Phi, psi and omega in degrees: 000139178266168179299320181297321179294314179296318180295319179296317179296317179295320179295315180293321177296318178295320178298315179295316181301308182289330173296318177294319177300317179298314180295323176295319177297318177295317179298320178296317182292328183261000181295131184302328181295332184270358186300314182298317180296318180289324176296318178296318179293327179290328180276345185305315180294340183271347181282148179278144178277139175259091182266000000 
């Protein structure tokens, strides 16, 4: 194997790996079970502090 072949395989493997990580993150964010937690977190900056 030449350096170019190993580098190409590593680049493609990294692309697939990070693509899968991205898709898992999107699935987690859009999963119906997590909706309430994300809605609550989105409203948090708008709530008044009780000091």
